[in-house]
N, C-alpha and C positions, 0 to 999 in steps of 0.2 A: 864763530857762527856761520860765516860764509863757507868755510871748508865743509861743515856738516851738510849744508844744502847741496853742495856740489857732489859730495860723496853719496848722499841719499839719491840724487838724480841718477848718478852713474849706476848705483845698485839697482834702482828701479828699471833702468834700461836693460841691464843684464837679465833681470828676472822675467821681462816680457818676452813671450815667444815671437818669432818672426811674423810680421804682418799685424800683430796686435798693437793697439794704441792705448795710451794711458786713458783711463776712464771708460774702457770697454770691458767686455766679459773676460775676466782673468783666465788665462790658460787656454783660450779657445784655439783649437787646432784645425777645425773644419767640420763638415757635416759627417755624422756617423750613420744615420739611417733616416728613412722617410717612412712613417707609419701610414698605412692605408687600410680601410675597412672594406671587405668584400662580402657578397652574399653567400658564397660557397668556397670554403678553403681549398678543397681538393681541386676544383675547377680553376681557381685563380693560380695556385701553385703550378698546376699543369700548363696553363697558358704562359706564365712567366718562364718556365723551364723549357717546354717543348717548342714554343713559338718564338719567344724573345731571346732565349739562350742563356738565361740566368742559372745559377746553381742553388738548389734548395739546401738549406743548412738545418739547424736544430729546431725542434718543435718545443714550444714553451707551455703546452697544456692549457688549462682553463683557470679563470678567475671568477669567483662568485662570492658575494658577501651578504649577510643578513642585516648589516647596519648601513651606515652612509659612506663607507670606504670608497666605493666607486665614484660617488659624487664629489667627495672631498679631494681625491687624488687624480681623477681622470676627467672631471667635469661632465659626467654623463648621468643619466637617471640612476638613482641608488639601486634600482632593481635590475639594471643592465648586467648582462653576463657576457664575459669573453668566453665563448665556447672553445676557442682554440686560437693560438697565434704562433706564427712561424717566421723565422728569419730566412731571407733569400739574398744572395749576392749577385749583383748584375755587373759583370766585367770589372772595369776600373772605377765605376761610379759609386754612388752611395748604396748602402744596403737597404733592402726593403723589410719592414716589419709588417707582416700581413695579419690582420685581425678578422675573425668571424665573430660578430656580436649577435646576441639576442637582446632586444631592449623594447620597452613599451614605447609606442609612437615612433618607431624607427623609420626614418625616411627611406623609401625603397630605391631611390635613384640618386646618383652622385650629383653635386652641384655643377652648374654650367660654369664656364670660365668667367662669365659676366656676373655670377652670383658672388656675394661676400663669402669668402672661404673657398671660392672656386680655385682650381689648381690644375696642373697637368705635369706629367713626368716625361722628360725628353731623353731619348737614347741616341747616342752618336753612332753613325754607320759610315763605313768607308765608301760604299757605293749606293747612292740613293735609289737609282733605278732597280738594281737587283733587290734591294731591301723592300721596296714597294711591291715589286712583282711577287716576292716571297709571301708578304702579308696577304695579298689578294689571293694567291694560290691556296692559302690556309684559311680562307673564308673570313678574314679580318676586314672590317669596314674601314676604308681609307677615305678621309674627307677631302675630296677634290684632288687636284694634281699638285705635285711639289712646286713651291714658289722659291725664287732666288732673289735675295737682296742684291741690287745692282749699284746702289748708292748708299752713302752714309757709313757709319761705323761698322754695321753688320754686313757690308758688301762682301760677297764671297760665300755667304751662308745660304744653304738650301734647306727647306723645312717642309714638313707635311704632318698634319694631325691624323690620328687614327683612334679607334675605340676598342677598348677591351670588351670581351663578351658581355660584361655587366654594365657597360656604358662609361667607364672611367676614361677620361681624355688622356691620350698619350701622344707623343710627338717623336718623329725622326728628325735629326739634324745632321748635316754633313758640311764640312768646310775643309776639304783636303788641301787646299792651297792657302788656308788661313782666312782671317777676316781683316777688313781694312783697318780697324781700330788698333791692330797689333803693331803697326808701324808707328813708332814714337810713343807707345804707351809706357807709362812709368811702372805700372803693375798689371800684368796680364791676368785674365781670368784663368781658372783651372781648366786644363785642356785634356780630354781623354786620349788624344793622339800622343801626348807626352805626359803620362800620369805622374812621373816623379818630379816634374818641374813645378 
């Protein structure tokens, strides 16, 4: 009996991917994509490709159903329609799945960070000053000046928020010399400077 428990434990350890723990999502490898809804697909893809530097990938067409499929599967109004959605790759980070919806009572503005469901998407840049100057030269609204953490685990990280043309909150981050937490950390955060690690 004791042998079987040991063998089962060893087998379980072999089956779990690196970083996964018993009792967590089986087979989880990392994030695949972030889905965002925009008011105009062409404008959004144009912004992510021409300003941010992402690469547009495939277009997935439209979804519309006469029954309650949209509500059951996507938690939206049953009469909501995905007019178009498209995949976009942004460097070494997660992919974006960009949606253009038409829906009854659709909120016209994205949530603020302080709202439940609030969010932002951050892009790593090598040179903060050059990146901010580029955004401003392209008419992008940058919120204040870059801030740098001088103390604590994030020391070494410089960041600034900016807005997509439709109001979505985005962020630039840079930490070319690393962050303080890295010294002595048992497990490092994924780092776009060394994407294979």
